[in-house]
N, C-alpha and C positions, 0 to 999 in steps of 0.2 A: 504493499500499499504506500501511496505518496506520503501519508502521514500515519503514524502508528495509532490507529483506532481498533485494531483486531487483538483479541485475546488469545488467538490461535490460528492455525492454518485454515485455508478453505478445504472443506472435505466434501466428497460426494457421498450423499446419504442414501441415494437411490439411483443406480445406474440403469434407469428404465429405457433409455434410447427413444425418447419422445420425438416425434417428427416435429411438432411445434409446441413445446411446453409453454405454458403461459397461465396467467390469472391466479398467482399465489395469494392465498387467503388465510390468515391465522384465526382459527376459532378458540376464543377464550373459554368458552363453555366447555368444549371437548378436548382442549389442549391438543389440538391436532391441526396439521396443514391440509387444506384442499387446494388442489390446482388441477389445471386441465392439459390435455394434448389435443389442440383444436383440429389438427388434420388427421391424427389418429382417432378422433371421435370418442375420447375417453376421459372420464373423471377420475382423479386420483385422491386418496386419502393417505397421509403419512403421519403416524403417531410416534414422536420421537422417544418418549419415555419406554414404551414397549417395543418399538421397532416394527409393530404391525404395519403392514401396507395392504390397501385395498383398492380395487379399480373396478369401474362400472363402465360398460360399453354403450354407445349412443348410435342411432342410425343416421346421424348427420353431425356436423361440427358442433362442438360445445366450447364456448369461449371464455366465459367468465362465471363466477360462482360467489354467492354470499349466503350466509345462514339467514333464517327467518326469526324474528324477534318473538318469542312466546308461541310459535307454531312449529310443527314437524316440518322436516324437509328443508330443501335448498333452493333458493331463487337462482336459475342459470340463464344464461344467453344461449340460445341455439343459432343455427345459420340465419333464420329470418326473424327471431323474435324472442320473447320472455317466456318462461315456464317454471314450474316448480317440479323438482325431482326429490323424491323421497328414497333415501339409499336403504331404508328398512325393508322395503318390498320392491324397489327398483321402479316404482310407478312415475309416470310423467304426466302433468297437467299443463297444457299449453294455455298461456294468458292472454297475449297479445302479439301481433305482427304488424308493425307499422306499414300501412298501404303505400306509402310514398317512396319506400326503399326499392331501389332497382332490383331486378330479378338476379342479376350477376353480382349483387353484394352479399356480404355476410357480417354478422356482428363480430366484434373483436373484444378489446379489453373493457373492463367496467368496474365500478367500485360505488359503494354507498357513502353518501355525506354524513354528517354528524346526526342528522335527523332521521336517517334510514331510508332516504330516497336514493334509488339506484340509478347511477349515470353510466351509460355505456355507448361505445362509439362503434362505427361501422368502417369497412373497407370494400372495395371491389375485390373480388376473389384473386385477380391477377396482381393486386397491390401496385397498380401502376397509375391510376387516374384519381383526380381530386374529386371523388365521389362519396367520401365519407362524411357521415353526420353524427352529431352527439345528441343522445335521447336522455330524457329523465323519465324514469317509470316509478309511480307512487303507489303508496299503500292501497288507495282506493281503486287501482287498476288503470288510472289515467296515464297517458304517455304523451309527452310533448318533445318537440324537436328544438334545440337551442343554438346549434351551430351547424353550418352546411359547407360544402365545398372543400373538405379537408382530404389530404391524401394520407391515408392510414391513421385513424385515430388510436391512440394509446394513453393510458392513464384512465382517470385523472388522479391527482391528489390535491390536497389543500394546504394552504399555510396555517400556522399554528392558532392564528386567531380566527381561522375559518372564513376570512373575508376574501381570500384570493383562491381561485381554482386554477391549477396548472393542467394543461393538456398537451400532449406530444402529437405533432404531426410529423410522424415518422419519415413518411416519404420524402420530406423535404427538410429533415433535420432540424426541426424548430420546436421550441417549447414555448407556448403561448400562455400568458397570465391573463385571467379574466377577473374583473371585478366581480365579487360574489356575494349575495345577500342570503346569510345562513338562514334567515327566518323564512323568506318567501321561496328560496331555492332558485333564484333567478340570476342570470348572467348580465353584466354590465359590459362596458367597453373592455377590448382585449388589447394587450400590447405584446410585442415580441420579447420575451424574457431572455431567451438564449437561442442564438443560431450556433448549432454545434458544428465544429469543423469536420469535414468528411473523413479525415484520417482517424477520428476518435470513435467511429462508428454512429449509427443512427439512434436517437433516442427512442426507448421502447417503454415498457412498463416501469412504474416508479412508486415510491412511498416517501412518506416525510417522517422524520425522527422528531424527539420530543424537544430538540433544541431548534426546530424549525428548518433544518437542512433537508434538501431534496436527494433522494437516493435514485439515480436513474440507470436502468440496465441499457447496455449498449449493444445494439444489434450489429455484428460485424466488428466490434471493438474489444471483444474477449474481456469485458470488465463491467462492473457496476461503479458508477461514478458518484461521489458524495459532493453535492454543490452546497455552497453557502447562499443566503438569501440574495446576495448580489450576482449569482451565477458562477462565482469562481469555484474551481475544483479544490476541495479540502483534502479528499482522499479518494484512492482508487482500490477496489477489490479485484484483483486479477483472477481470472478464470482459465482452465485449461481446454477452452473451446471458444470459439469466435462469436456464435450467435447467441447472445445473453438477451433474455426476453422480459422477465419480470421479477420482482422481489418484494418481500414482505417481512416484518419483524414478527417473531414468534419466540416460543419458549416461556417457561414460568415467569421470567423477569423481562420478557420482551427485549431481550438483548442479543437474540441470534437471528441474523439476516438470512432467510431462506431465498434460493435464487433458482429460478427456471431456465432452461436453455433449449436449443433445438437443433436438430440434424438437417431440416429442409434447408436448401439454399447452399449445402455443401456437395462438392463432388466426390467421387469414390476415393481419390486420393486424399482430399481433406478429411473425409470420415475415417480413413485409415489412420491418419495422423491425429485425429482427435477422437479416440475410442469413447470418451465420456460424453461426447456431444449428445444432448437431449437428456442428460441426467439431472436430478435434483441436487442442489449444493447447499451447503451451510457453512456460515462463519460465525464465530462469537465475537461480539463487539464490546467495546467500552461505552456504548451510546445505546439508549433505549428507544423503541418506537412505540406504537399503539397497535392493538389487536384490530382485526377487521371489524367494521361496523356492521351489525346485522340489518337485514332489510325489514322495514317497519311493518310490512304486510304479512 
């Protein structure tokens, strides 16, 4: 790391060779990490204390996940919309599919804000066009679009005071900062918070620590970068594989950073040189984050 924030080495805790690992979410209630393999169409659960690993197969891409507050099951985003999945019996209940989404789009990353509203972005399947939108799905089942014309939406995450939402436009290497009303769940004007240099990899999934720093996975950059509020890089967590996709704080003290990665985008030679590509990684840190926020519905 650029600065010593780690308490130990990065370790691969599950070498599952995911095609497109994503959506890391720490459940404080279950003390477990949920994450997905979008292209592999699988949901995974990792229990670090017991080492137990579980997986569920889907008939279509599954891209993001959150617990439900006070209700069984998980809120998930599928290719075309929102659904509830209950791991206890593998039942799936579809909730909403935005009619305005193009047929060749799919949902991508997503996360709940402090009030349990689920924010999720989309991308075209080829990840080439500025066809992505950012949606908010509420506990009452309503769904609204808050940003459009983005090339691969990833994130979001929020500032410590909850008044700024950060969204990655991965295809253009940009992190946008939106004014955010935490009571209304509405977006105000946006500004370019950071244009990431191409050599560092594209910004993918991200999270915020208790000091207000952003931890951003770098697709093609073999790292997770820790950024100060002004965008400066405070530290780097280096990974033994290039396509790093998302991260979340977890563990009993919320001081372990869990990191998902991907095999997709690597040719045969690169896959041979990166045998842990697509694995789930963890690193213990001297900083703490927050657990995943449950969906209010």
